[in-house]
C-alpha positions as YAML, in Angstrom:
chain: A
units: angstrom
residues:
- id: 1
  name: MET
  ca: [-10.38, 7.05, -11.54]
- id: 2
  name: ALA
  ca: [-10.14, 8.48, -8.02]
- id: 3
  name: GLY
  ca: [-11.11, 6.48, -4.84]
- id: 4
  name: ARG
  ca: [-9.26, 3.38, -5.64]
- id: 5
  name: LEU
  ca: [-8.01, 3.12, -2.05]
- id: 6
  name: ASP
  ca: [-11.03, 4.39, -0.23]
- id: 7
  name: GLY
  ca: [-11.15, 3.06, 3.27]
- id: 8
  name: LYS
  ca: [-7.45, 1.74, 3.31]
- id: 9
  name: VAL
  ca: [-4.58, 2.70, 5.57]
- id: 10
  name: ALA
  ca: [-1.07, 2.67, 4.09]
- id: 11
  name: LEU
  ca: [2.27, 2.88, 5.76]
- id: 12
  name: ILE
  ca: [5.13, 4.21, 3.45]
- id: 13
  name: THR
  ca: [8.85, 3.91, 4.35]
- id: 14
  name: GLY
  ca: [11.12, 6.52, 2.97]
- id: 15
  name: GLY
  ca: [7.97, 8.77, 2.78]
- id: 16
  name: ALA
  ca: [9.79, 12.01, 3.48]
- id: 17
  name: SER
  ca: [11.23, 12.42, -0.09]
- id: 18
  name: GLY
  ca: [11.43, 10.90, -3.54]
- id: 19
  name: LEU
  ca: [9.39, 7.99, -4.62]
- id: 20
  name: GLY
  ca: [8.04, 7.52, -1.06]
- id: 21
  name: GLU
  ca: [6.72, 11.11, -0.94]
- id: 22
  name: CYS
  ca: [5.20, 10.83, -4.38]
- id: 23
  name: ALA
  ca: [3.42, 7.56, -3.33]
- id: 24
  name: ALA
  ca: [2.11, 9.07, -0.21]
- id: 25
  name: VAL
  ca: [0.60, 11.99, -2.12]
- id: 26
  name: LEU
  ca: [-0.87, 9.69, -4.78]
- id: 27
  name: MET
  ca: [-2.36, 7.23, -2.27]
- id: 28
  name: ALA
  ca: [-3.98, 9.92, -0.33]
- id: 29
  name: ARG
  ca: [-5.51, 11.36, -3.48]
- id: 30
  name: GLU
  ca: [-6.92, 7.89, -4.15]
- id: 31
  name: GLY
  ca: [-8.59, 7.90, -0.75]
- id: 32
  name: ALA
  ca: [-6.17, 6.20, 1.44]
- id: 33
  name: ARG
  ca: [-5.03, 7.53, 4.93]
- id: 34
  name: VAL
  ca: [-1.27, 7.40, 4.88]
- id: 35
  name: VAL
  ca: [1.46, 7.12, 7.45]
- id: 36
  name: VAL
  ca: [4.58, 8.86, 6.23]
- id: 37
  name: ALA
  ca: [7.49, 6.93, 7.95]
- id: 38
  name: ASP
  ca: [11.08, 8.12, 7.67]
- id: 39
  name: ILE
  ca: [14.28, 8.90, 9.74]
- id: 40
  name: GLN
  ca: [14.03, 12.46, 8.28]
- id: 41
  name: GLU
  ca: [11.64, 13.85, 10.83]
- id: 42
  name: GLU
  ca: [11.44, 17.49, 9.58]
- id: 43
  name: LYS
  ca: [10.83, 16.59, 5.93]
- id: 44
  name: GLY
  ca: [8.53, 13.73, 6.92]
- id: 45
  name: ARG
  ca: [6.31, 16.06, 8.98]
- id: 46
  name: ALA
  ca: [6.13, 18.54, 6.12]
- id: 47
  name: VAL
  ca: [4.95, 15.83, 3.66]
- id: 48
  name: ALA
  ca: [2.25, 14.80, 6.05]
- id: 49
  name: ALA
  ca: [1.29, 18.48, 6.58]
- id: 50
  name: LYS
  ca: [1.21, 19.01, 2.80]
- id: 51
  name: ILE
  ca: [-1.22, 16.03, 2.49]
- id: 52
  name: GLY
  ca: [-3.47, 17.17, 5.32]
- id: 53
  name: ALA
  ca: [-5.73, 15.26, 7.77]
- id: 54
  name: ALA
  ca: [-5.41, 11.99, 5.83]
- id: 55
  name: ALA
  ca: [-1.61, 11.77, 6.53]
- id: 56
  name: HIS
  ca: [0.38, 11.32, 9.80]
- id: 57
  name: PHE
  ca: [4.18, 11.16, 10.23]
- id: 58
  name: LEU
  ca: [5.96, 8.57, 12.32]
- id: 59
  name: PRO
  ca: [9.71, 8.31, 12.84]
- id: 60
  name: LEU
  ca: [11.20, 4.87, 11.52]
- id: 61
  name: ASP
  ca: [14.69, 3.58, 11.14]
- id: 62
  name: VAL
  ca: [13.86, 0.55, 8.97]
- id: 63
  name: THR
  ca: [16.95, -1.38, 10.32]
- id: 64
  name: SER
  ca: [15.40, -1.32, 13.83]
- id: 65
  name: GLU
  ca: [12.79, -4.06, 14.67]
- id: 66
  name: ASP
  ca: [11.53, -2.23, 17.72]
- id: 67
  name: GLN
  ca: [11.00, 0.92, 15.70]
- id: 68
  name: TRP
  ca: [9.11, -1.22, 13.08]
- id: 69
  name: LYS
  ca: [6.81, -2.55, 15.83]
- id: 70
  name: ALA
  ca: [6.23, 0.93, 17.23]
- id: 71
  name: ALA
  ca: [5.52, 2.34, 13.66]
- id: 72
  name: ILE
  ca: [2.95, -0.29, 12.92]
- id: 73
  name: ALA
  ca: [1.29, -0.07, 16.26]
- id: 74
  name: GLY
  ca: [1.25, 3.82, 15.77]
- id: 75
  name: ALA
  ca: [-0.36, 3.41, 12.40]
- id: 76
  name: VAL
  ca: [-3.09, 1.37, 13.81]
- id: 77
  name: ASP
  ca: [-3.61, 3.60, 16.82]
- id: 78
  name: ARG
  ca: [-3.91, 6.58, 14.50]
- id: 79
  name: PHE
  ca: [-6.19, 5.25, 11.81]
- id: 80
  name: GLY
  ca: [-7.58, 1.99, 13.24]
- id: 81
  name: ALA
  ca: [-6.13, -0.50, 10.71]
- id: 82
  name: LEU
  ca: [-3.35, -1.29, 8.27]
- id: 83
  name: HIS
  ca: [-4.02, -2.56, 4.80]
- id: 84
  name: VAL
  ca: [-0.97, -1.45, 2.65]
- id: 85
  name: LEU
  ca: [2.73, -1.42, 3.38]
- id: 86
  name: LEU
  ca: [5.08, 0.23, 0.83]
- id: 87
  name: ASN
  ca: [8.76, -0.50, 1.53]
- id: 88
  name: SER
  ca: [10.45, 2.44, -0.25]
- id: 89
  name: ALA
  ca: [13.38, 3.34, 1.98]
- id: 90
  name: GLY
  ca: [16.70, 2.53, 0.56]
- id: 91
  name: ILE
  ca: [20.23, 3.66, -0.26]
- id: 92
  name: GLY
  ca: [22.65, 2.95, -2.99]
- id: 93
  name: LEU
  ca: [26.49, 2.49, -3.07]
- id: 94
  name: THR
  ca: [28.58, 2.32, -6.30]
- id: 95
  name: LYS
  ca: [31.62, 0.25, -5.34]
- id: 96
  name: THR
  ca: [33.16, -3.06, -6.86]
- id: 97
  name: VAL
  ca: [33.47, -6.17, -4.92]
- id: 98
  name: GLU
  ca: [37.13, -5.31, -4.35]
- id: 99
  name: ASP
  ca: [36.60, -1.81, -3.19]
- id: 100
  name: ILE
  ca: [33.59, -2.16, -0.81]
- id: 101
  name: GLU
  ca: [34.27, -2.56, 2.83]
- id: 102
  name: LEU
  ca: [32.46, -5.11, 4.94]
- id: 103
  name: GLU
  ca: [30.69, -2.41, 6.99]
- id: 104
  name: GLU
  ca: [29.49, -0.73, 3.82]
- id: 105
  name: TRP
  ca: [28.21, -4.03, 2.57]
- id: 106
  name: ARG
  ca: [26.31, -4.64, 5.78]
- id: 107
  name: ARG
  ca: [24.93, -1.11, 5.79]
- id: 108
  name: VAL
  ca: [23.48, -1.44, 2.28]
- id: 109
  name: HIS
  ca: [21.82, -4.87, 3.11]
- id: 110
  name: ALA
  ca: [20.69, -3.68, 6.52]
- id: 111
  name: ILE
  ca: [18.65, -0.89, 4.80]
- id: 112
  name: ASP
  ca: [17.74, -2.33, 1.43]
- id: 113
  name: LEU
  ca: [17.17, -5.92, 2.41]
- id: 114
  name: ASP
  ca: [16.77, -6.32, 6.10]
- id: 115
  name: GLY
  ca: [14.32, -3.38, 6.36]
- id: 116
  name: VAL
  ca: [12.25, -4.92, 3.81]
- id: 117
  name: PHE
  ca: [12.31, -8.21, 5.54]
- id: 118
  name: LEU
  ca: [11.36, -6.57, 8.87]
- id: 119
  name: GLY
  ca: [8.47, -4.65, 7.12]
- id: 120
  name: CYS
  ca: [7.11, -7.80, 5.64]
- id: 121
  name: LYS
  ca: [7.51, -9.79, 8.85]
- id: 122
  name: HIS
  ca: [5.60, -7.39, 11.03]
- id: 123
  name: GLY
  ca: [3.48, -5.98, 8.27]
- id: 124
  name: VAL
  ca: [1.97, -9.43, 7.48]
- id: 125
  name: LYS
  ca: [1.12, -10.00, 11.11]
- id: 126
  name: GLU
  ca: [-0.91, -6.75, 11.32]
- id: 127
  name: ILE
  ca: [-2.39, -6.53, 7.77]
- id: 128
  name: LYS
  ca: [-3.82, -10.05, 8.04]
- id: 129
  name: ARG
  ca: [-6.09, -8.79, 10.81]
- id: 130
  name: HIS
  ca: [-7.74, -6.18, 8.57]
- id: 131
  name: THR
  ca: [-8.18, -7.81, 5.24]
- id: 132
  name: GLY
  ca: [-11.81, -9.18, 5.48]
- id: 133
  name: ALA
  ca: [-13.43, -6.65, 3.34]
- id: 134
  name: LEU
  ca: [-10.64, -4.73, 1.52]
- id: 135
  name: GLY
  ca: [-7.75, -7.11, 1.17]
- id: 136
  name: GLY
  ca: [-4.13, -6.11, 1.78]
- id: 137
  name: SER
  ca: [-0.97, -5.58, -0.14]
- id: 138
  name: ILE
  ca: [2.83, -5.22, 0.43]
- id: 139
  name: ILE
  ca: [4.80, -3.31, -2.30]
- id: 140
  name: ASN
  ca: [8.57, -3.77, -2.10]
- id: 141
  name: ILE
  ca: [10.51, -1.41, -4.27]
- id: 142
  name: SER
  ca: [13.25, -3.44, -5.88]
- id: 143
  name: SER
  ca: [15.26, -2.43, -9.09]
- id: 144
  name: ILE
  ca: [16.38, -3.41, -12.46]
- id: 145
  name: SER
  ca: [19.75, -3.75, -10.57]
- id: 146
  name: GLY
  ca: [18.23, -6.69, -9.01]
- id: 147
  name: ILE
  ca: [18.08, -8.49, -12.23]
- id: 148
  name: ILE
  ca: [20.95, -7.02, -14.20]
- id: 149
  name: ALA
  ca: [24.28, -6.60, -12.45]
- id: 150
  name: GLY
  ca: [26.70, -3.79, -12.57]
- id: 151
  name: ALA
  ca: [30.50, -4.02, -12.12]
- id: 152
  name: ASN
  ca: [30.49, -1.34, -9.37]
- id: 153
  name: MET
  ca: [27.22, -2.06, -7.61]
- id: 154
  name: ALA
  ca: [28.08, -5.29, -5.64]
- id: 155
  name: ALA
  ca: [26.10, -4.58, -2.54]
- id: 156
  name: TYR
  ca: [23.23, -2.96, -4.21]
- id: 157
  name: ASN
  ca: [22.83, -5.70, -6.77]
- id: 158
  name: SER
  ca: [22.88, -8.29, -4.16]
- id: 159
  name: ALA
  ca: [20.28, -6.50, -1.90]
- id: 160
  name: LYS
  ca: [17.78, -5.72, -4.61]
- id: 161
  name: ALA
  ca: [17.97, -9.22, -5.96]
- id: 162
  name: GLY
  ca: [17.17, -10.37, -2.42]
- id: 163
  name: VAL
  ca: [14.17, -8.03, -2.39]
- id: 164
  name: ARG
  ca: [12.71, -9.53, -5.48]
- id: 165
  name: LEU
  ca: [12.97, -13.19, -4.35]
- id: 166
  name: LEU
  ca: [11.96, -12.35, -0.73]
- id: 167
  name: SER
  ca: [8.84, -10.77, -2.24]
- id: 168
  name: LYS
  ca: [7.95, -14.01, -4.10]
- id: 169
  name: SER
  ca: [8.36, -15.97, -0.96]
- id: 170
  name: VAL
  ca: [6.13, -13.60, 1.11]
- id: 171
  name: ALA
  ca: [3.53, -13.70, -1.62]
- id: 172
  name: LEU
  ca: [3.50, -17.58, -1.57]
- id: 173
  name: HIS
  ca: [3.23, -17.63, 2.19]
- id: 174
  name: CYS
  ca: [0.36, -15.33, 2.23]
- id: 175
  name: ALA
  ca: [-1.53, -17.06, -0.57]
- id: 176
  name: LYS
  ca: [-0.90, -20.60, 1.04]
- id: 177
  name: SER
  ca: [-2.06, -19.18, 4.48]
- id: 178
  name: GLY
  ca: [-5.24, -17.64, 3.04]
- id: 179
  name: TYR
  ca: [-4.30, -14.14, 4.30]
- id: 180
  name: ASN
  ca: [-5.70, -12.15, 1.33]
- id: 181
  name: ILE
  ca: [-2.56, -10.20, 1.05]
- id: 182
  name: ARG
  ca: [-0.74, -9.56, -2.15]
- id: 183
  name: CYS
  ca: [3.04, -8.94, -2.26]
- id: 184
  name: ASN
  ca: [4.77, -7.39, -5.16]
- id: 185
  name: SER
  ca: [8.27, -6.27, -6.08]
- id: 186
  name: VAL
  ca: [8.27, -3.31, -8.33]
- id: 187
  name: PRO
  ca: [11.47, -2.32, -10.05]
- id: 188
  name: HIS
  ca: [12.16, 1.34, -9.91]
- id: 189
  name: LEU
  ca: [13.40, 2.35, -13.34]
- id: 190
  name: HIS
  ca: [14.84, 5.36, -14.93]
- id: 191
  name: ARG
  ca: [13.92, 5.74, -18.61]
- id: 192
  name: HIS
  ca: [16.57, 5.84, -21.26]
- id: 193
  name: PRO
  ca: [15.96, 5.73, -25.07]
- id: 194
  name: ASP
  ca: [15.95, 2.27, -26.58]
- id: 195
  name: PRO
  ca: [15.03, 2.30, -30.26]
- id: 196
  name: ARG
  ca: [14.30, -1.35, -30.53]
- id: 197
  name: PRO
  ca: [10.68, -2.49, -29.94]
- id: 198
  name: PRO
  ca: [9.80, -4.63, -27.02]
- id: 199
  name: PRO
  ca: [9.70, -8.38, -27.56]
- id: 200
  name: ARG
  ca: [6.26, -9.77, -28.40]
- id: 201
  name: ALA
  ca: [4.65, -12.41, -25.98]
- id: 202
  name: HIS
  ca: [2.94, -15.34, -27.45]
- id: 203
  name: GLY
  ca: [0.53, -18.14, -26.53]
- id: 204
  name: ARG
  ca: [0.18, -18.96, -22.81]
- id: 205
  name: ARG
  ca: [2.59, -16.43, -21.79]
- id: 206
  name: ARG
  ca: [0.88, -13.59, -23.41]
- id: 207
  name: HIS
  ca: [-2.44, -14.79, -22.06]
- id: 208
  name: ALA
  ca: [-0.88, -15.01, -18.48]
- id: 209
  name: ALA
  ca: [0.50, -11.45, -18.77]
- id: 210
  name: GLU
  ca: [-2.83, -10.10, -19.95]
- id: 211
  name: ALA
  ca: [-4.74, -11.90, -17.29]
- id: 212
  name: GLY
  ca: [-2.21, -10.59, -14.64]
- id: 213
  name: ALA
  ca: [-2.79, -6.98, -15.62]
- id: 214
  name: ALA
  ca: [-6.52, -7.39, -15.74]
- id: 215
  name: GLY
  ca: [-6.60, -9.01, -12.32]
- id: 216
  name: ALA
  ca: [-4.07, -6.81, -10.63]
- id: 217
  name: ASP
  ca: [-6.51, -5.63, -7.97]
- id: 218
  name: ARG
  ca: [-7.41, -9.15, -6.76]
- id: 219
  name: PRO
  ca: [-5.92, -9.31, -3.38]
- id: 220
  name: THR
  ca: [-5.16, -13.11, -3.29]
- id: 221
  name: ARG
  ca: [-2.95, -13.21, -6.39]
- id: 222
  name: PRO
  ca: [0.65, -13.75, -5.41]
- id: 223
  name: ALA
  ca: [2.79, -11.67, -7.80]
- id: 224
  name: GLY
  ca: [6.54, -11.24, -7.95]
- id: 225
  name: GLY
  ca: [6.58, -8.21, -10.28]
- id: 226
  name: GLY
  ca: [4.62, -4.89, -10.86]
- id: 227
  name: ARG
  ca: [3.72, -2.44, -13.52]
- id: 228
  name: LEU
  ca: [5.92, 0.46, -12.66]
- id: 229
  name: GLY
  ca: [7.96, -0.19, -15.90]
- id: 230
  name: ALA
  ca: [4.88, -0.51, -18.09]
- id: 231
  name: GLY
  ca: [5.33, 1.48, -21.31]
- id: 232
  name: VAL
  ca: [9.09, 1.71, -20.90]
- id: 233
  name: PRO
  ca: [10.76, 0.14, -24.18]
- id: 234
  name: GLY
  ca: [12.59, -3.10, -23.36]
- id: 235
  name: VAL
  ca: [11.00, -3.55, -19.88]
- id: 236
  name: ARG
  ca: [8.06, -5.70, -21.02]
- id: 237
  name: ARG
  ca: [10.07, -9.05, -20.97]
- id: 238
  name: ILE
  ca: [11.05, -8.51, -17.46]
- id: 239
  name: GLU
  ca: [7.50, -7.53, -16.39]
- id: 240
  name: LEU
  ca: [6.07, -10.50, -18.23]
- id: 241
  name: HIS
  ca: [8.27, -13.04, -16.55]
- id: 242
  name: ASP
  ca: [7.93, -11.40, -13.12]
- id: 243
  name: ARG
  ca: [4.01, -11.84, -13.53]
- id: 244
  name: LEU
  ca: [4.37, -15.43, -14.72]
- id: 245
  name: GLY
  ca: [6.77, -16.08, -11.77]
- id: 246
  name: GLY
  ca: [4.22, -14.82, -9.38]
- id: 247
  name: ASP
  ca: [1.28, -16.93, -10.62]
- id: 248
  name: HIS
  ca: [2.18, -20.11, -8.86]
- id: 249
  name: ARG
  ca: [-1.31, -21.35, -9.10]
- id: 250
  name: ARG
  ca: [-0.83, -22.06, -12.71]
- id: 251
  name: ARG
  ca: [2.73, -23.26, -12.41]
- id: 252
  name: PRO
  ca: [3.02, -24.78, -9.01]
- id: 253
  name: GLN
  ca: [6.47, -26.53, -9.58]
- id: 254
  name: ARG
  ca: [8.07, -23.91, -11.70]
- id: 255
  name: ASP
  ca: [9.71, -20.53, -10.76]
- id: 256
  name: VAL
  ca: [10.06, -18.45, -13.80]
- id: 257
  name: ASN
  ca: [12.85, -16.06, -13.12]
- id: 258
  name: GLY
  ca: [13.30, -12.92, -15.40]
- id: 259
  name: ALA
  ca: [17.02, -12.95, -14.85]
- id: 260
  name: GLY
  ca: [17.61, -15.60, -17.33]
- id: 261
  name: ARG
  ca: [15.80, -13.69, -19.98]
- id: 262
  name: ALA
  ca: [16.89, -10.20, -19.15]
- id: 263
  name: ASP
  ca: [20.64, -10.28, -20.39]
- id: 264
  name: ASP
  ca: [19.78, -10.16, -24.05]
- id: 265
  name: GLY
  ca: [20.52, -6.49, -24.32]
- id: 266
  name: ARG
  ca: [16.96, -5.31, -24.56]
- id: 267
  name: THR
  ca: [17.08, -3.76, -21.11]
- id: 268
  name: LYS
  ca: [20.70, -2.89, -20.74]
- id: 269
  name: ASN
  ca: [20.06, 0.84, -21.36]
- id: 270
  name: HIS
  ca: [17.58, 1.12, -18.52]
- id: 271
  name: GLU
  ca: [19.89, 1.79, -15.69]
- id: 272
  name: GLU
  ca: [19.02, 2.92, -12.31]
- id: 273
  name: THR
  ca: [20.84, 5.77, -10.43]
- id: 274
  name: PRO
  ca: [20.77, 4.51, -6.76]
...
């Protein structure tokens, strides 16, 4: 159904290509006005031009706090508000803990984790001013690699695991503060065949997962996981535990972490190419 984002303004990092570009096009199709933010100026402007009047390009290096402030201010100046932030910018590096250099480690974390932190920090400050009628949301692209480690992905594993837990913390902060802002970490998955059926959820956990899916549009629900992997064999267990982990109103003293349930082999074939 079109129009699900009518009246909302979204800022998308990494919007010049890949997942960010696709998100910008889809959000505009659903009625949002979108700010395409990226360090790739030529490609970013081309994406905004392709979308049309509902889109605007702004340069953004996600490792720079000053550029984050300028981009958020620019989004509000252009479209009058900010309701949605999608942190999609990121890089990958396939090196083991022995092979990686300190500067490489720092660069991966600066873009993949620090950039998300800066977006959440300054995004929350602005989004909370505009959530009275429409609510707000922050979507952080994490990874299956933030749950299941690879021998040659030391920095990437570490950064994406950080994004996942940071998102939970942001969600709880917004809920406790009454900001009417959701924060989800969504794993970016590449599908590979897995002949085994997904595990079946039972009892309270199944009910909680179904309730989370049905109430996905409620802006005050703090959720640690998303539905990007829905329908991918072997991903249901991770999605279920992410949703339970985010519903801290039901389990205020318990953090249900998917990592303890995800190493049973059911998701090992779902690898991400950074």
